[in-house]
Residue, then its C-alpha position, 0 to 999 in steps of 0.5 A: m333228420t331220422t336215422t335208420t338204425p340196425e334195430m329198425l332194419a331188423a324190425g322191418d325185416r321180420l315179415a321177410r324173415r318169416n317169408a324166407f323161412i316158409l319159402s325155404l321149407a317149400t323149396a325143400l319139398a319142391g326141390a325133392n320132387t326135382t331131385v327125384m326126377f334128376a335121379t330117375g329121369a335118364i334111367v327110366g328114359a333109357g328103359l322106355a325110349p325107342s333109342r338110347s340117344l333119347a334116354t335123356l330126353p325126359i330131363s330135356i323136356f323137364v327143362v322145356g317145362l321150366a322155360a315154358a312156365s317162367l312167363p306165365v307163372g310171372m303173369l299169374i303172380q301179377r294177377v292173383g299174387r304169389r301165394t295163390a299162384y304158388q299153390i296152383a303151381t303145386s298141382a303140377g307137382v302132383l301131376t308129375g307124380l301121377f303121370g310118372y306112375l302111369g308112365v312106368t307102369l304102362a311102360s309109356f315113354p310119351i306119358f313119362c315125358l309128360a310127367t317130366f314137363c309137369a315137373g318142369f312147370y312146377a320147378s319153374a314156380a319154385q325157382s322164383y321162391r328166391f325172388a319172392a323172399a326178396d319182395t319184402a326184404s330191405d336192400a341190406f337183407r335181400p341177398k340173405a333172404i335169397s340165400w335163406v330160401m336156397t338153404g331149403g335145397i339141403i333138405a331136398g338133397v337128402v329127401g329126394p334121393q332117399l325117397v328114390v332109395w326107399t321106394k324104388d321097389a315099393l310097388p313091384p315089379v315096376l321100378f320107381a312106381g312107388t317113388f312117383i306116388g311118394q312124389a305126388v304126396v310131397a307136392l301136396l304137402a308143399g302146397v299146404i306150407l305155401s298157404f302161410i306166406d304173406i307177400p302183398k299182391p302188386k298194385l295195378a299202378a305199380v304194374t303199369a309203371r314198368r319199363p318195356v322189356t326191350q329196355f332191360f336188354r339195353d341194361r348191360a348189368f342185366v345182360t351180364a347177370v343173365v348171361c352168367g346165370a344161364a351159363t351156370y345153370m345150363l352147365m349144371n344141368f348139362v353135366m348132371t343129366a348125363a352123370p347118372l347114365a354115365m355111372i350106370g354105363c361104367g358099371h356103377g349101381v342105381d343107388d350109386a347114381a342116386y347118392g351121387i345126385q344126393w351129394h350133388v344137390i346138398a352141394m348145390y344148396g349147402p353153401s346157401f347158409f353163407t352165400g348171402s353174406l359172401i355176396t354182401r361182403y365181397g360183391a355178387p360178381r366175385v361170388v359168381a366168378a368163384g362159381l364159374i371156377l368151381t364149375g370148371l374144376a368139376a369138369v377137370s374131376g370128370l375127366a380125371g377118372l371114371t370111379v364112383a369117387h371121381f363122379y361124386v367129386a365132379l358132382v359136388l364141385l358142380g353143385l358148389g359152382w352152381n350155388f355161387g354162380y346162380i345165387g350171385a347172378s340172382a342177386m345181380v338181376a334183383a339189383t337191376a330191377r325197380p320194386e314195381e318191376r321185380t316180377q317181370v324182370q325175374s320172369i324175363n331172367d328165368f325165361c332166358v336162363f331156362g331157354v339156354m338151359a333147354i338147349g344144353s339139356f337136349s344136347s347132353g344125351q346126344i353128346l354122351t351117347n355119341y362122344g362119351w362122358d369125356m366130351v360132356n366135360w370138355v364142353v364146360f370149358p368154352i362156356v365157363g370162359l364165355a361167361g367169365l369174359s362177360l363178367a370181366l367186361g362188366s367189372m371193367r365198365r363199373r370201374a370205369a364208371a366209378a372213375g369217371 
């Protein structure tokens, strides 16, 4: 009988480690594109929209792009493989920058919204980088592979806001025109880096062996993972979308808002250095529970005051909550899929998560405009409670199954 040693597992994960490193770099650049849109979208929207209540519509359309692309990106991966699919998707990142430039220079709200839709399409592909890293990883290394990829967001958290600060006045008199040109260049660079990943294309025999979609939704573990991932991501986007506009409304500057998003994104990805190890040690459900608690604490900080410090603490806690909740939920999703089903399961999960996220994003601007920043934070608590209940019921079912 052959015994699998740690040395053998490490050798088998060499390709997974290489892919995770490359995908981490690609995540940094794709995340910088997203961060630019988060930092500027509501501010540009407030200047171009026909009504102030539509100021966050560009970010909402970004989320629609996320949801709309999730299933097509999965089908494209099945047809041409991850490397080619991801390189094709970077063209949407380039279009984001070009349409963004046209939108602000022509003062066209529809063109700017088209830019944010392209940004969502690009980000949807980038969101699946974490699952791509898991494709070639062993069961033991898979949580760490996902976590490694997410560390690229730390660089994104620095590059994106700095790109805004450095280039916002580069092409006067139009604010952010230079920023969107820089965004297109960053997307091109990401496409070059993605040419180095090496992930086998799914075999036709494996694809035909997949279970029907309805069967996944009869899997309670999968449903719990989707609920927790959707709640975590929706709340992060819901609060983060409103925060820059709320900061401007409280008399804080554009740079303050950009740096707030920077610290938020760093907090989103910074813990990824050890989140995978925490999942391995304590289990994904406990890590998700910690993420939900941190998200609730973010709302507490948002309700405590309106200074720059209060906004920054809220955004940092929100980012930490997203990291634990989303990476933990991603690990739970990955554990429910057979190897031949991973791309399909990931696409279904992302479609559900981003679909729920779109609802929250569309309501964010309306709630901020009509009811204020406090109400944005009060909305967090019932959704955290619902996700926590789902997680608790899932844990009870696992304990009952183990006892039985």
